[in-house]
TORKELUM-857459 format. One line per 5 residues: number of its first residue (from 0); their letters; for each residue x, y, z of C-alpha. Coordinates in nm, 3 decimals, always signed. Example, Ala and Ser with C-alpha at 12.3 -4.5 7.8 and 13.67 -1.06 7.14 Angstrom:
2
0> AS> +1.230/-0.450/+0.780  +1.367/-0.106/+0.714
***
This chain:
481
0> XXXXX> -3.241/+6.059/-4.347  -3.280/+5.989/-4.717  -3.451/+5.659/-4.796  -3.333/+5.414/-5.058  -3.590/+5.524/-5.321
5> XXXXX> -3.487/+5.886/-5.275  -3.129/+5.790/-5.369  -3.250/+5.694/-5.716  -3.487/+5.986/-5.766  -3.227/+6.232/-5.634
10> XXXXX> -2.990/+6.104/-5.904  -3.247/+6.192/-6.169  -3.392/+5.846/-6.234  -3.728/+5.677/-6.189  -3.705/+5.379/-5.950
15> XXXXX> -3.772/+5.067/-6.159  -3.583/+4.774/-6.005  -3.739/+4.574/-5.721  -3.572/+4.625/-5.384  -3.576/+4.275/-5.237
20> XXXXX> -3.214/+4.186/-5.154  -3.127/+4.199/-4.785  -2.780/+4.206/-4.630  -2.712/+3.831/-4.650  -2.810/+3.819/-5.017
25> XXXXX> -2.579/+4.111/-5.091  -2.302/+3.934/-4.901  -2.375/+3.617/-5.099  -2.332/+3.807/-5.427  -1.992/+3.942/-5.326
30> XXXXX> -1.877/+3.611/-5.176  -1.999/+3.403/-5.471  -1.829/+3.616/-5.733  -1.499/+3.608/-5.541  -1.544/+3.228/-5.529
35> XXXXX> -1.229/+3.112/-5.354  -1.326/+2.757/-5.453  -1.303/+2.849/-5.820  -1.005/+3.080/-5.789  -0.786/+2.847/-5.587
40> XXXXX> -0.894/+2.546/-5.792  -0.783/+2.717/-6.114  -0.481/+2.918/-5.994  -0.314/+2.700/-5.732  -0.101/+2.533/-5.999
45> XXXXX> +0.015/+2.874/-6.125  +0.153/+2.956/-5.781  +0.325/+2.617/-5.755  +0.487/+2.665/-6.093  +0.646/+2.996/-6.004
50> XXXXX> +0.733/+2.970/-5.634  +0.652/+2.619/-5.521  +0.438/+2.542/-5.214  +0.567/+2.859/-5.044  +0.359/+3.055/-5.296
55> XXXXX> +0.065/+3.026/-5.055  +0.226/+3.298/-4.838  +0.164/+3.554/-5.110  -0.208/+3.510/-5.035  -0.222/+3.715/-4.711
60> XXXXX> -0.013/+3.992/-4.870  -0.257/+4.021/-5.160  -0.550/+3.999/-4.918  -0.422/+4.299/-4.723  -0.381/+4.506/-5.041
65> XXXXX> -0.727/+4.413/-5.166  -0.889/+4.484/-4.828  -0.796/+4.849/-4.878  -0.960/+4.837/-5.221  -1.270/+4.692/-5.055
70> XXXXX> -1.275/+4.979/-4.805  -1.276/+5.234/-5.089  -1.550/+5.038/-5.270  -1.751/+5.018/-4.947  -1.738/+5.393/-4.894
75> XXXXX> -1.827/+5.464/-5.258  -2.115/+5.218/-5.239  -2.248/+5.399/-4.932  -2.220/+5.744/-5.090  -2.338/+5.668/-5.446
80> XXXXX> -2.572/+5.365/-5.410  -2.675/+5.325/-5.775  -2.683/+5.038/-6.024  -2.390/+5.054/-6.261  -2.140/+5.087/-5.974
85> XXXXX> -1.804/+5.188/-6.135  -1.975/+5.361/-6.431  -2.189/+5.572/-6.199  -1.903/+5.647/-5.960  -1.660/+5.746/-6.236
90> XXXXX> -1.918/+5.951/-6.427  -2.034/+6.146/-6.125  -1.686/+6.199/-5.984  -1.516/+6.296/-6.313  -1.739/+6.304/-6.623
95> XXXXX> -1.949/+6.078/-6.843  -1.668/+6.006/-7.090  -1.446/+5.878/-6.811  -1.737/+5.675/-6.675  -1.812/+5.524/-7.015
100> XXXXX> -1.462/+5.380/-7.051  -1.467/+5.243/-6.696  -1.815/+5.098/-6.745  -1.727/+4.941/-7.078  -1.422/+4.781/-6.917
105> XXXXX> -1.656/+4.625/-6.663  -1.885/+4.490/-6.936  -1.587/+4.340/-7.118  -1.455/+4.170/-6.807  -1.791/+4.012/-6.725
110> XXXXX> -1.852/+3.906/-7.086  -1.523/+3.717/-7.120  -1.471/+3.595/-6.764  -1.793/+3.399/-6.718  -1.767/+3.214/-7.047
115> XXXXX> -1.401/+3.135/-6.986  -1.476/+2.966/-6.652  -1.762/+2.765/-6.801  -1.558/+2.649/-7.101  -1.225/+2.567/-6.938
120> XXXXX> -1.337/+2.460/-6.591  -1.705/+2.410/-6.502  -1.805/+2.207/-6.806  -1.496/+1.978/-6.808  -1.540/+1.911/-6.435
125> XXXXX> -1.908/+1.829/-6.473  -1.830/+1.590/-6.759  -1.561/+1.424/-6.547  -1.831/+1.340/-6.292  -1.976/+1.108/-6.557
130> XXXXX> -1.643/+0.969/-6.673  -1.636/+1.182/-6.990  -1.320/+1.365/-7.099  -1.369/+1.717/-7.233  -1.048/+1.680/-7.435
135> XXXXX> -1.189/+1.389/-7.634  -1.541/+1.535/-7.656  -1.484/+1.906/-7.729  -1.825/+1.959/-7.891  -1.999/+1.818/-7.584
140> XXXXX> -1.786/+2.044/-7.366  -1.901/+2.345/-7.568  -2.265/+2.234/-7.551  -2.255/+2.198/-7.173  -2.086/+2.540/-7.142
145> XXXXX> -2.363/+2.696/-7.351  -2.628/+2.531/-7.132  -2.458/+2.672/-6.819  -2.465/+3.024/-6.964  -2.827/+2.998/-7.084
150> XXXXX> -2.951/+2.865/-6.749  -2.765/+3.143/-6.565  -2.943/+3.402/-6.780  -3.283/+3.233/-6.741  -3.243/+3.230/-6.362
155> XXXXX> -3.197/+3.607/-6.368  -3.483/+3.658/-6.615  -3.725/+3.476/-6.383  -3.648/+3.711/-6.094  -3.371/+3.856/-5.884
160> XXXXX> -3.504/+3.652/-5.591  -3.433/+3.324/-5.770  -3.079/+3.431/-5.855  -3.035/+3.539/-5.492  -3.130/+3.189/-5.376
165> XXXXX> -2.864/+3.039/-5.601  -2.605/+3.274/-5.457  -2.719/+3.205/-5.101  -2.671/+2.832/-5.157  -2.332/+2.902/-5.314
170> XXXXX> -2.213/+3.053/-4.985  -2.250/+2.711/-4.822  -2.101/+2.516/-5.115  -1.803/+2.754/-5.103  -1.753/+2.684/-4.733
175> XXXXX> -1.802/+2.309/-4.777  -1.574/+2.301/-5.080  -1.292/+2.488/-4.904  -1.297/+2.484/-4.525  -1.452/+2.139/-4.471
180> XXXXX> -1.240/+1.957/-4.728  -0.917/+2.133/-4.632  -0.970/+2.058/-4.261  -1.048/+1.696/-4.352  -0.720/+1.674/-4.543
185> XXXXX> -0.530/+1.825/-4.249  -0.681/+1.561/-4.018  -0.600/+1.274/-4.258  -0.245/+1.410/-4.300  -0.203/+1.449/-3.924
190> XXXXX> -0.325/+1.095/-3.859  -0.086/+0.969/-4.129  -0.364/+0.772/-4.295  -0.139/+0.756/-4.600  +0.237/+0.803/-4.618
195> XXXXX> +0.378/+1.125/-4.764  +0.748/+1.221/-4.773  +0.689/+1.575/-4.651  +0.636/+1.736/-4.314  +0.529/+2.085/-4.213
200> XXXXX> +0.839/+2.214/-4.392  +0.662/+2.179/-4.727  +0.474/+2.501/-4.643  +0.797/+2.696/-4.694  +0.940/+2.492/-4.981
205> XXXXX> +1.027/+2.692/-5.293  +1.090/+2.388/-5.511  +0.933/+2.486/-5.842  +0.918/+2.409/-6.211  +1.062/+2.744/-6.322
210> XXXXX> +1.403/+2.890/-6.244  +1.362/+3.266/-6.246  +1.501/+3.514/-5.988  +1.323/+3.465/-5.651  +1.170/+3.813/-5.635
215> XXXXX> +1.033/+3.784/-5.989  +0.892/+3.439/-5.916  +0.741/+3.554/-5.586  +0.568/+3.841/-5.763  +0.415/+3.613/-6.023
220> XXXXX> +0.309/+3.363/-5.755  +0.113/+3.649/-5.599  -0.128/+3.624/-5.890  -0.278/+3.326/-5.704  -0.449/+3.576/-5.476
225> XXXXX> -0.465/+3.865/-5.723  -0.671/+3.657/-5.968  -0.900/+3.522/-5.693  -0.971/+3.798/-5.439  -1.155/+4.022/-5.684
230> XXXXX> -1.513/+4.085/-5.794  -1.646/+4.179/-5.448  -1.736/+4.523/-5.588  -2.014/+4.369/-5.800  -2.240/+4.370/-5.495
235> XXXXX> -2.250/+4.747/-5.539  -2.378/+4.695/-5.893  -2.698/+4.553/-5.741  -2.754/+4.859/-5.519  -3.094/+4.942/-5.669
240> XXXXX> -3.208/+4.584/-5.601  -3.100/+4.611/-5.235  -3.335/+4.702/-4.951  -3.089/+4.937/-4.780  -2.777/+4.963/-4.999
245> XXXXX> -2.605/+5.234/-4.795  -2.569/+4.979/-4.516  -2.581/+4.640/-4.689  -2.329/+4.710/-4.967  -2.037/+4.815/-4.740
250> XXXXX> -2.103/+4.525/-4.503  -2.131/+4.277/-4.788  -1.813/+4.391/-4.962  -1.589/+4.398/-4.654  -1.731/+4.083/-4.493
255> XXXXX> -1.714/+3.880/-4.815  -1.351/+3.968/-4.883  -1.251/+3.916/-4.520  -1.413/+3.573/-4.499  -1.275/+3.474/-4.840
260> XXXXX> -0.924/+3.571/-4.734  -0.944/+3.364/-4.413  -1.106/+3.056/-4.568  -0.870/+3.075/-4.864  -0.564/+3.068/-4.641
265> XXXXX> -0.696/+2.768/-4.447  -0.766/+2.592/-4.777  -0.420/+2.662/-4.913  -0.251/+2.534/-4.597  -0.466/+2.220/-4.590
270> XXXXX> -0.412/+2.120/-4.951  -0.041/+2.207/-4.942  +0.023/+1.993/-4.633  -0.160/+1.709/-4.810  +0.058/+1.715/-5.124
275> XXXXX> +0.150/+1.346/-5.181  +0.419/+1.403/-5.445  +0.533/+1.753/-5.533  +0.652/+1.670/-5.884  +0.325/+1.495/-5.972
280> XXXXX> +0.110/+1.776/-5.830  +0.311/+2.049/-6.003  +0.272/+1.866/-6.335  -0.104/+1.819/-6.292  -0.341/+2.054/-6.480
285> XXXXX> -0.569/+2.043/-6.172  -0.344/+2.006/-5.865  -0.621/+2.024/-5.604  -0.808/+1.741/-5.774  -0.489/+1.532/-5.782
290> XXXXX> -0.439/+1.588/-5.407  -0.802/+1.507/-5.328  -0.791/+1.187/-5.534  -0.489/+1.066/-5.335  -0.653/+1.106/-4.994
295> XXXXX> -1.027/+1.065/-5.051  -1.249/+0.786/-5.185  -1.391/+0.836/-5.532  -1.744/+0.916/-5.411  -1.615/+1.192/-5.183
300> XXXXX> -1.402/+1.336/-5.462  -1.718/+1.353/-5.674  -1.891/+1.545/-5.394  -1.598/+1.786/-5.380  -1.612/+1.840/-5.757
305> XXXXX> -1.989/+1.892/-5.739  -1.939/+2.175/-5.488  -1.675/+2.331/-5.713  -1.899/+2.310/-6.020  -2.195/+2.466/-5.839
310> XXXXX> -1.973/+2.747/-5.713  -1.860/+2.812/-6.070  -2.219/+2.812/-6.192  -2.304/+3.069/-5.923  -2.038/+3.295/-6.075
315> XXXXX> -2.224/+3.277/-6.408  -2.551/+3.364/-6.231  -2.396/+3.662/-6.052  -2.220/+3.768/-6.371  -2.541/+3.771/-6.575
320> XXXXX> -2.724/+3.975/-6.313  -2.455/+4.233/-6.251  -2.365/+4.265/-6.618  -2.728/+4.343/-6.703  -2.745/+4.607/-6.427
325> XXXXX> -2.433/+4.775/-6.558  -2.571/+4.776/-6.913  -2.909/+4.900/-6.784  -2.743/+5.183/-6.592  -2.541/+5.293/-6.894
330> XXXXX> -2.839/+5.258/-7.128  -3.071/+5.477/-6.923  -2.810/+5.751/-6.971  -2.813/+5.679/-7.347  -2.450/+5.564/-7.334
335> XXXXX> -2.485/+5.242/-7.534  -2.607/+5.147/-7.882  -2.970/+5.043/-7.854  -3.008/+5.221/-7.521  -3.384/+5.257/-7.559
340> XXXXX> -3.426/+4.879/-7.559  -3.152/+4.797/-7.309  -3.300/+5.021/-7.040  -3.643/+4.857/-7.047  -3.749/+4.690/-6.723
345> XXXXX> -4.016/+4.419/-6.718  -4.322/+4.541/-6.529  -4.388/+4.219/-6.337  -4.040/+4.090/-6.253  -3.886/+4.439/-6.235
350> XXXXX> -3.567/+4.312/-6.401  -3.392/+4.446/-6.715  -3.486/+4.146/-6.927  -3.378/+4.297/-7.261  -3.032/+4.372/-7.124
355> XXXXX> -3.011/+4.021/-6.978  -3.099/+3.855/-7.309  -2.884/+4.080/-7.530  -2.578/+4.051/-7.306  -2.642/+3.677/-7.275
360> XXXXX> -2.629/+3.640/-7.654  -2.306/+3.844/-7.667  -2.154/+3.627/-7.394  -2.245/+3.314/-7.590  -2.088/+3.459/-7.905
365> XXXXX> -1.763/+3.521/-7.717  -1.783/+3.169/-7.574  -1.820/+3.016/-7.921  -1.537/+3.234/-8.050  -1.320/+3.102/-7.769
370> XXXXX> -1.405/+2.748/-7.865  -1.318/+2.798/-8.233  -1.002/+2.999/-8.157  -0.866/+2.851/-7.833  -0.533/+3.033/-7.846
375> XXXXX> -0.697/+3.369/-7.907  -0.947/+3.296/-7.633  -0.671/+3.215/-7.386  -0.488/+3.532/-7.480  -0.802/+3.742/-7.439
380> XXXXX> -0.870/+3.589/-7.097  -0.512/+3.666/-6.997  -0.551/+4.022/-7.117  -0.876/+4.080/-6.928  -0.709/+3.973/-6.604
385> XXXXX> -0.584/+4.329/-6.578  -0.930/+4.486/-6.613  -1.048/+4.459/-6.250  -0.734/+4.635/-6.129  -0.767/+4.899/-6.400
390> XXXXX> -1.119/+4.963/-6.272  -0.997/+4.980/-5.911  -0.729/+5.227/-6.012  -0.971/+5.438/-6.217  -1.235/+5.470/-5.945
395> XXXXX> -0.974/+5.541/-5.677  -0.816/+5.818/-5.884  -1.164/+5.966/-5.935  -1.249/+5.937/-5.567  -0.921/+6.095/-5.458
400> XXXXX> -1.013/+6.391/-5.678  -1.369/+6.446/-5.553  -1.415/+6.271/-5.218  -1.416/+6.596/-5.023  -1.718/+6.709/-5.230
405> XXXXX> -1.935/+6.417/-5.116  -2.127/+6.434/-4.791  -2.150/+6.103/-4.602  -2.496/+5.994/-4.493  -2.557/+5.974/-4.121
410> XXXXX> -2.486/+5.623/-3.994  -2.346/+5.492/-4.324  -1.996/+5.356/-4.375  -1.732/+5.628/-4.359  -1.353/+5.596/-4.345
415> XXXXX> -1.315/+5.940/-4.196  -0.953/+6.044/-4.146  -0.835/+5.701/-4.264  -0.963/+5.767/-4.616  -0.654/+5.951/-4.737
420> XXXXX> -0.399/+5.682/-4.634  -0.634/+5.413/-4.770  -0.651/+5.590/-5.107  -0.272/+5.622/-5.122  -0.225/+5.253/-5.040
425> XXXXX> -0.478/+5.149/-5.307  -0.313/+5.366/-5.571  +0.031/+5.219/-5.497  -0.102/+4.864/-5.470  -0.306/+4.864/-5.791
430> XXXXX> -0.018/+5.017/-5.988  +0.215/+4.742/-5.861  -0.031/+4.469/-5.964  -0.086/+4.629/-6.306  +0.289/+4.652/-6.365
435> XXXXX> +0.316/+4.282/-6.284  +0.034/+4.200/-6.523  +0.158/+4.413/-6.812  +0.538/+4.399/-6.796  +0.577/+4.026/-6.736
440> XXXXX> +0.613/+3.818/-7.054  +0.368/+3.570/-6.901  +0.085/+3.816/-6.970  +0.165/+3.926/-7.323  -0.208/+3.904/-7.396
445> XXXXX> -0.244/+4.250/-7.245  -0.135/+4.387/-7.583  -0.472/+4.282/-7.723  -0.646/+4.480/-7.452  -0.449/+4.790/-7.545
450> XXXXX> -0.557/+4.743/-7.907  -0.917/+4.707/-7.789  -0.883/+5.031/-7.591  -0.794/+5.208/-7.916  -1.107/+5.066/-8.081
455> XXXXX> -1.318/+5.184/-7.788  -1.169/+5.532/-7.822  -1.271/+5.536/-8.188  -1.626/+5.424/-8.101  -1.649/+5.693/-7.836
460> XXXXX> -1.533/+5.963/-8.077  -1.763/+5.857/-8.361  -2.079/+5.755/-8.169  -2.086/+5.873/-7.811  -1.910/+6.210/-7.834
465> XXXXX> -2.184/+6.368/-8.050  -2.450/+6.253/-7.802  -2.259/+6.400/-7.509  -2.198/+6.731/-7.687  -2.569/+6.759/-7.773
470> XXXXX> -2.669/+6.679/-7.414  -2.850/+6.359/-7.517  -2.639/+6.129/-7.302  -2.448/+6.118/-6.976  -2.509/+6.186/-6.609
475> XXXXX> -2.457/+6.510/-6.417  -2.145/+6.536/-6.198  -2.171/+6.464/-5.826  -2.332/+6.758/-5.645  -2.122/+6.982/-5.429
480> X> -2.144/+6.913/-5.055
***
């Protein structure tokens, strides 16, 4: 059976990254980047706005659809266990041009997403712990966001083991910040410690702030799960840092999404039952915090917020690490400007330090741009919400085309005869989500992404196409079985 180093050498590369991440660390990466604590904390109000408390029942529907995506990712991770995940998969299944666009989409998503969470959520919440309002101290909010991003990069520069420890801790803060607090709220609600006008019936209430057709509203409420239950595929991006990626990546991806789906549903039920006043909660910019403040003493609310902030910081740590691996993977194929520098790996730490620092600077530049142009930043964040599902669609289309050419390794994850129906379900599901994200007026920011795609096409034609034609860039296609 081929060993993990042979996977890299067989692909035409020299093994450079340190294989030190075991199964739990890989699981922690996938679970931390999903971050149900962050996702529900930020998106719960969106669901309430469009479909009321009953919006929580869109969660299991989205979870089922995304589980099929996770199965495809798991099988791809087992068959092509290389850093650069979607770029490598798309390039080897179709061609390097296709892979470049998919890989660049991944870089864009990571660059904008991490800074957005730090600026609009993590930093304001941390400041609130000290009684400081981010709205009245915007410069301080920016400064704290910058510190978050710098520390996340430094953690990865030190070593992949240090970043793994942060992610391992984040697994427990995620569980404490969701399961423990939601169960506590259910107990307090059941004991009627404080009076609320609602019973169990609130779980099916569709009382909402908007008055759109029910089906339209239900579809938009589904973004509560669609925005949260994503990112699990980034564990595959760390395949060359994993001890046995053909086994650990599939387990990490499927287990992380499965646990996140279960804990997320428990959390949604707990906080929804504990709603003290529906109108007040729907009007709150942070509904979960409003609910927690009603039921819990101030010191316990601060503990809850601390868990949320740490979980958000873990996303920045994971984002820096996976973003650098994707850039490193593309650079060693000469697919990026400055590839010679970006593909360098530090001899002692065995991490792509140049890629970490360069991408960190770019992330900070986008963060500052978002601060100076808040409306544009919000629009860009809204536009990049479609990118994960574009990537899922792109890799599934590629896999449907070439899966029969790939030989599964003995003992590794394999869907077998269930692969074809899983691929069909993923194609239908991702197209439905993308239609929701692009046709709805709520997500008009997608227009900016389409404009960016045109710019990327121009860059490819002017810069990358000559390299590919001269054979100075790109990876070979996947070998025939």
